[in-house]
MIMILUM-878818 format. One record per residue (C-alpha): residue number from 1; x, y, z; residue in three letters. Coordinates in nm, 4 decimals. Example, Ala and Ser with C-alpha at 12.3 -4.5 7.8 and 13.67 -1.06 7.14 Angstrom:
BEGIN
{1,{1.2300,-0.4500,0.7800},ALA}
{2,{1.3670,-0.1060,0.7140},SER}
end
This chain:
BEGIN
{1,{5.6090,-3.8654,-4.3036},MET}
{2,{5.2797,-3.8678,-4.1270},ASN}
{3,{5.4236,-4.0417,-3.8235},SER}
{4,{5.6965,-3.7749,-3.7846},ILE}
{5,{5.4423,-3.4966,-3.8116},PHE}
{6,{5.2215,-3.6681,-3.5536},LEU}
{7,{5.5127,-3.7122,-3.3082},ARG}
{8,{5.6217,-3.3493,-3.3429},VAL}
{9,{5.2652,-3.2299,-3.2866},THR}
{10,{5.2211,-3.4429,-2.9719},ILE}
{11,{5.5565,-3.3291,-2.8318},ILE}
{12,{5.4639,-2.9657,-2.9048},GLY}
{13,{5.1292,-2.9961,-2.7207},PHE}
{14,{5.2979,-3.1668,-2.4275},ALA}
{15,{5.5530,-2.8863,-2.4084},PHE}
{16,{5.2828,-2.6175,-2.4153},ILE}
{17,{5.0762,-2.7923,-2.1462},LEU}
{18,{5.3685,-2.8445,-1.9122},THR}
{19,{5.5024,-2.4932,-1.9587},SER}
{20,{5.1674,-2.3290,-1.8724},THR}
{21,{5.1037,-2.5649,-1.5820},ALA}
{22,{5.4397,-2.4785,-1.4260},CYS}
{23,{5.4064,-2.1047,-1.4764},ALA}
{24,{5.3851,-1.9016,-1.1549},PRO}
{25,{5.0270,-1.8367,-1.0461},LYS}
{26,{4.9039,-1.4887,-0.9585},ALA}
{27,{4.8105,-1.4746,-0.5924},THR}
{28,{4.4677,-1.3258,-0.5270},PRO}
{29,{4.4518,-0.9932,-0.3514},THR}
{30,{4.3528,-1.0418,0.0119},PRO}
{31,{4.0053,-0.9098,0.0954},VAL}
{32,{3.9359,-0.7384,0.4249},ASP}
{33,{3.6076,-0.9095,0.5108},ILE}
{34,{3.5429,-0.7017,0.8219},MET}
{35,{3.5674,-0.3632,0.6477},SER}
{36,{3.3579,-0.4910,0.3551},THR}
{37,{3.0880,-0.6105,0.5966},ALA}
{38,{3.1011,-0.2800,0.7849},ALA}
{39,{3.0635,-0.0823,0.4616},GLN}
{40,{2.7714,-0.2993,0.3551},LEU}
{41,{2.6014,-0.2556,0.6927},ALA}
{42,{2.6450,0.1223,0.6733},MET}
{43,{2.4921,0.1331,0.3257},VAL}
{44,{2.2000,-0.0816,0.4373},MET}
{45,{2.1325,0.1431,0.7380},GLN}
{46,{2.1244,0.4595,0.5295},THR}
{47,{1.9000,0.3237,0.2560},GLN}
{48,{1.5257,0.2979,0.2927},THR}
{49,{1.2877,0.1007,0.0819},ALA}
{50,{0.9251,0.1832,0.0208},GLY}
{51,{0.7374,-0.0782,0.2181},ALA}
{52,{0.4201,-0.2246,0.0745},TYR}
{53,{0.1128,-0.0934,0.2488},SER}
{54,{-0.2203,-0.2633,0.2090},PRO}
{55,{-0.3868,0.0582,0.3170},THR}
{56,{-0.5140,0.2498,0.0147},PRO}
{57,{-0.4734,0.6252,0.0013},PRO}
{58,{-0.7590,0.8177,0.1609},PRO}
{59,{-1.0346,0.9507,-0.0647},PRO}
{60,{-0.9850,1.3015,-0.1917},THR}
{61,{-1.2116,1.5741,-0.0617},ILE}
{62,{-1.4089,1.7750,-0.3139},THR}
{63,{-1.5042,2.1069,-0.1547},PRO}
{64,{-1.8656,2.2082,-0.1951},THR}
{65,{-1.8974,2.5784,-0.2775},PRO}
{66,{-2.1296,2.7701,-0.0519},SER}
{67,{-2.2738,3.0935,-0.1895},PHE}
{68,{-2.5273,3.1732,0.0792},THR}
{69,{-2.4905,3.2118,0.4503},ASN}
{70,{-2.7573,2.9827,0.5863},THR}
{71,{-2.7698,2.9165,0.9569},PRO}
{72,{-2.7188,2.5573,1.0635},VAL}
{73,{-3.0409,2.4072,1.1909},ALA}
{74,{-3.0274,2.3200,1.5548},SER}
{75,{-3.1127,1.9625,1.6455},PRO}
{76,{-3.4652,1.8934,1.7624},THR}
{77,{-3.3251,1.7242,2.0710},SER}
{78,{-3.0841,1.8599,2.3305},SER}
{79,{-2.8734,1.5440,2.3342},GLU}
{80,{-2.6083,1.4886,2.0671},PRO}
{81,{-2.7005,1.2570,1.7786},PRO}
{82,{-2.6007,0.8934,1.8096},LYS}
{83,{-2.3311,0.7527,1.5863},ARG}
{84,{-2.4649,0.5701,1.2790},PRO}
{85,{-2.5356,0.2004,1.3215},LEU}
{86,{-2.4516,-0.0657,1.0621},VAL}
{87,{-2.7744,-0.2619,1.0139},THR}
{88,{-2.6417,-0.5688,0.8264},GLU}
{89,{-2.3108,-0.7422,0.7663},PHE}
{90,{-2.1684,-0.5518,0.4685},THR}
{91,{-1.8526,-0.4593,0.2832},GLY}
{92,{-1.6591,-0.1354,0.3122},CYS}
{93,{-1.4764,-0.0365,-0.0076},TRP}
{94,{-1.2126,0.2092,-0.1366},THR}
{95,{-1.4870,0.3620,-0.3519},GLY}
{96,{-1.8586,0.3297,-0.4211},PRO}
{97,{-1.9166,-0.0384,-0.4759},GLY}
{98,{-1.7630,-0.3738,-0.5620},PRO}
{99,{-1.5739,-0.2366,-0.8623},THR}
{100,{-1.3370,-0.0923,-0.5987},TYR}
{101,{-1.1138,-0.2812,-0.3573},THR}
{102,{-1.2829,-0.4320,-0.0517},LEU}
{103,{-1.1120,-0.3034,0.2635},ILE}
{104,{-1.3076,-0.5113,0.5127},SER}
{105,{-1.6497,-0.6354,0.6064},ASN}
{106,{-1.8307,-0.4673,0.8928},ILE}
{107,{-2.0498,-0.6583,1.1335},ASP}
{108,{-2.4116,-0.5683,1.1970},ALA}
{109,{-2.4815,-0.3534,1.5074},LYS}
{110,{-2.1398,-0.1860,1.4803},LYS}
{111,{-2.1375,0.1915,1.5433},ARG}
{112,{-1.9299,0.3953,1.2982},VAL}
{113,{-1.8224,0.7556,1.2394},ASP}
{114,{-1.9195,0.9328,0.9180},ILE}
{115,{-1.6367,1.1457,0.7747},ILE}
{116,{-1.7959,1.2438,0.4428},GLY}
{117,{-2.0685,1.1905,0.1903},THR}
{118,{-1.9887,1.0280,-0.1407},GLY}
{119,{-2.0005,1.2122,-0.4690},ASN}
{120,{-2.2125,0.9133,-0.5784},VAL}
{121,{-2.5627,0.9250,-0.4337},SER}
{122,{-2.6386,0.6636,-0.1664},GLY}
{123,{-2.2825,0.6249,-0.0317},TRP}
{124,{-2.1109,0.7518,0.2827},TYR}
{125,{-1.7451,0.7554,0.3757},ILE}
{126,{-1.6890,0.6251,0.7272},ILE}
{127,{-1.3867,0.5607,0.9452},ARG}
{128,{-1.3400,0.1855,0.9311},ASN}
{129,{-1.4015,0.0627,1.2877},PRO}
{130,{-1.1358,-0.2080,1.2546},TYR}
{131,{-0.8527,-0.0428,1.0600},PHE}
{132,{-0.9408,0.3256,1.1286},HIS}
{133,{-0.8964,0.4266,0.7646},ASN}
{134,{-1.1650,0.5773,0.5394},PRO}
{135,{-1.3910,0.3422,0.3458},CYS}
{136,{-1.7157,0.3659,0.1519},TRP}
{137,{-2.0374,0.2051,0.2746},ILE}
{138,{-2.3761,0.2022,0.1068},GLU}
{139,{-2.6422,0.4146,0.2793},ALA}
{140,{-2.8955,0.1281,0.2897},ILE}
{141,{-2.6744,-0.0466,0.5477},TYR}
{142,{-2.6625,0.2513,0.7856},LEU}
{143,{-2.9191,0.3673,1.0385},LYS}
{144,{-2.8499,0.7381,1.0828},ILE}
{145,{-2.9933,0.9424,1.3704},ASP}
{146,{-3.2450,1.1926,1.2294},PRO}
{147,{-3.0852,1.4642,1.4462},ASN}
{148,{-2.7517,1.4256,1.2643},MET}
{149,{-2.6838,1.7120,1.0234},ASP}
{150,{-2.5304,1.5423,0.7187},LEU}
{151,{-2.4747,1.8734,0.5385},SER}
{152,{-2.1704,1.9460,0.7552},VAL}
{153,{-1.9739,1.6581,0.5995},PHE}
{154,{-1.7600,1.7188,0.2897},PRO}
{155,{-1.8485,1.5577,-0.0421},VAL}
{156,{-1.5687,1.3116,-0.1235},MET}
{157,{-1.4529,1.1292,-0.4355},THR}
{158,{-1.2739,0.7944,-0.4387},PRO}
{159,{-0.8960,0.7939,-0.4444},GLY}
{160,{-0.6924,0.6606,-0.7374},PRO}
end
């Protein structure tokens, strides 16, 4: 009895395998590669991605309220003040000190432009002479012309 059952089972499996193997296959739908590529190119041209920028956002300006009208002192000399001079090789940061990101180092004897005074005493915001973005430098590394009126510069806080 077992041999009959085994033969019937084998014949049944063989029939199922041959019937599915001989069944007509579905033909795949043809794909228009050129129009698909053109659509993809159009989508790529209209989309923009936010590119990574190593440049940090500029420091925010904190306006200093002025309640009195005081005349600006005229310089003691008739010639304009010289640009500040970096006295030693030093770092220039996104905020006051090494707890902030280092933007670059600045060589000694490099002239810079002050664009603000820091809300932290002893720091100035300058225009980086290499990357032309704002950065913070410690006052001890700057030689500032005594004829330069530092009160005209805004007090700035570091950016986020």
